[in-house]
N, C-alpha and C positions, 0 to 999 in steps of 0.2 A: 432544554431545547437549544439554547444559544451555543452550547458546546458542539452539538450535532451540526448546527448551521455553519459554524466557523470551520469545523473539520471538513465538511463537504463543499461549501461555497468558496472558502478561502484557502483551500489546500495549496494552491500555487504560491501563496504569500508566506506560508510557514514551512513548507516542505524543503528539506535540505538534502540534495542528492549526495550519494555516497559512491565513490568510484568502484568499490567492491560489489555493489549491487545495482549497477546501471542496467537499464532495460535494453538498450541497443548500443552498438559500438559508437553511435553518434551522440549518445546522451552526454550531458543532461539537457533535457528540454524543460518544458513547464508541465507539471502534472496537473490534471484537472479531473473532476468528477462530474459526469453528465448524468443527472438523475433520471429515473424512469419517467416516461411521459405518456404512458398508455399504449403507445405504438412500439416501444422498446423497453427492455428491462433496465436500461441505463448501463453506463460503462465507465471505467477508469482508463484514462489515456495519458500519453505523454506527447505534447505538441513540440516538435523539433524546430529549430531555427530555420531549417530549409523549407518549412511549411508542411512537411509530412506529419502524419499522426500515427503513433504506434498504440495499438490496443493492448493495454496491460491486462484487462480482464472485464468480464461482464459483472454487473451487480446482481447478486443472488438474493440478498435480503436488503430491503429498504423500509425501515421502521423509524421515521423521523423522531428524534429525541430519545430513542431507545437502542437501536441496533442497525449496523450496516455490515454487510459481508460482500466480498467480491473476489473474483479470481485474480491471480497474480502470476504473470509469466514474463520471462525475458525472451528476447528475440532468438536466443540460442537454444531455447527449449524445444524438444521434439513434441509432436502432437499429443503424446500421452504423458507429457510432463507438465504439471501445473501445481501451483500452490494456492492456498486460500488465506485470506485475511478476514478476520471477524473483529469488529470494533463494537464494544458495548458501552453505553452511557447510563450511569446509575446515579440518581440523586442521593447525596449524602449530606444531610442538613441543607445548607445554602450553597453547597458546592456540588460538582459533578465528578464522579470517579469514571475515568476512561480506561478501559481494559482492551488491549490488543492481543489477539492470538494469531500467529502466522504459522499455519500448518501445511502439511503436504510435501515437505521437503524429502520425504522418503521416496517420492516418485522421481527424484532427481539424483542420479548416482553421485557418490562422493567424488569421483574423478571429473565430473562435469565442470566446465569452465565457470559456471555460476557459483559453484561451491569452492572453487579455487584449490581443490585437492586438499583442503584443510581437514584435520581430524575432526570428527563430529563435535566434540566438546568445544573446540576452538571456533568452528564455524557458527555453532549455536550461540556462543558468547558474543561473537562479533555482530551477528544479526540482532541479538537482543540489545546490545549496546547502541546500535544504530536506531532501533525503534525507541529506546529511552531518550536519545538525543532529539529525535523527531517530536516526541511528546513534550519535551521541555520547550522546544521551539513553538509547538502548538499552544502550550500554556502561556507563553509570552504573548502570543498573538491574541489570546482571549483577554 
C-alpha cells in the first residue's frame, strides 16, 4: 500500500521530466495525481509555472494498493490520439513489484512530433529507458 501511496500522492517529488516526452511546449511543470472523489473519476495533470493546468489524462482504474490506470496525452495530440498507462503493484515477500505498461502509441503516427520521427524500436527503447529512470527515482523516494 505504501508504494501506491507514494506513487500517487508524491509523484511530484520523484517524477523527472524528459524533454523528449514533455506534455506541452511550456513543460516541465509539476505532475500531480488527483484521485477520484465520488464526483469525478480523478485525473493526472501537469501544473505549469504560469498557473495553468494541463490535463494529461483521466484516471480509468483506481484500486489503491493494487492498480492504477490513466490516459496519457500530450498537447500536440489530435482528439483521436491518446495513450494509456497502467501501473500494477504486487506484493513479493516484504517488497512490492511495480509494473508499468504504456500502451496506445499506435494511435500516434510515427511522424508525429511526440514520436520525434524515430524508428519504432528506437522510440520504444527511449520511452522504456525513461520509465526505468522514473521507477528508479520512485524507488529512491520510497
